[in-house]
C-alpha positions as CSV (number, residue, x, y, z in Angstrom):
1,X,-5.7,5.4,-0.5
2,X,-2.5,7.1,-0.6
3,X,-3.3,9.2,1.9
4,X,-3.8,6.7,4.5
5,X,0.0,5.5,3.4
6,X,1.6,8.7,3.8
7,X,-0.5,9.3,7.4
8,X,0.2,5.8,8.6
9,X,4.0,6.7,8.3
10,X,3.8,10.2,9.7
11,X,2.2,8.5,12.6
12,X,4.7,5.2,13.4
13,X,7.5,7.7,12.4
14,X,7.7,8.9,16.0
15,X,7.4,5.3,17.4
16,X,10.6,3.9,18.5
17,X,12.1,1.3,16.3
18,X,11.9,-2.2,17.4
19,X,9.3,-5.0,17.4
20,X,6.8,-2.2,15.2
21,X,9.4,-1.7,12.0
22,X,8.4,-5.3,10.4
23,X,4.4,-4.6,10.9
24,X,4.7,-1.1,9.8
25,X,6.5,-2.3,6.7
26,X,4.0,-5.2,6.2
27,X,1.0,-2.9,6.3
28,X,2.9,-0.3,3.8
29,X,3.2,-2.9,1.3
30,X,-0.2,-4.3,1.4
31,X,-1.8,-0.8,1.1
32,X,0.5,-0.3,-1.5
33,X,-0.4,-3.6,-3.4
34,X,-3.8,-2.8,-2.9
35,X,-4.0,0.6,-4.3
36,X,-2.0,-1.1,-7.5
37,X,-5.0,-3.5,-7.4
38,X,-7.5,-1.1,-7.5
39,X,-5.8,1.5,-10.3
40,X,-5.6,-2.0,-12.6
41,X,-9.3,-2.7,-12.2
42,X,-10.0,1.0,-12.9
43,X,-7.9,1.1,-15.9
44,X,-8.7,-2.7,-17.6
45,X,-12.0,-3.4,-15.8
46,X,-10.4,-6.4,-13.7
47,X,-8.4,-7.1,-10.8
48,X,-5.6,-8.5,-11.8
49,X,-5.5,-5.7,-14.5
50,X,-2.4,-4.1,-12.9
51,X,-0.8,-7.6,-14.7
52,X,-1.9,-7.3,-18.4
53,X,0.6,-5.6,-20.9
54,X,-0.6,-3.6,-23.8
């Protein structure tokens, strides 16, 4: 998951900044949110586990 985020960032680093910049940001934020949800599920057994406090 983190590798996909890094590879996407590297792949779009040489693209002319213009209309692609917002979509790149949305994609990376979505991937990070998905990663947090997967990590929360792995820790607490629930997808919303990242919002649970000890």
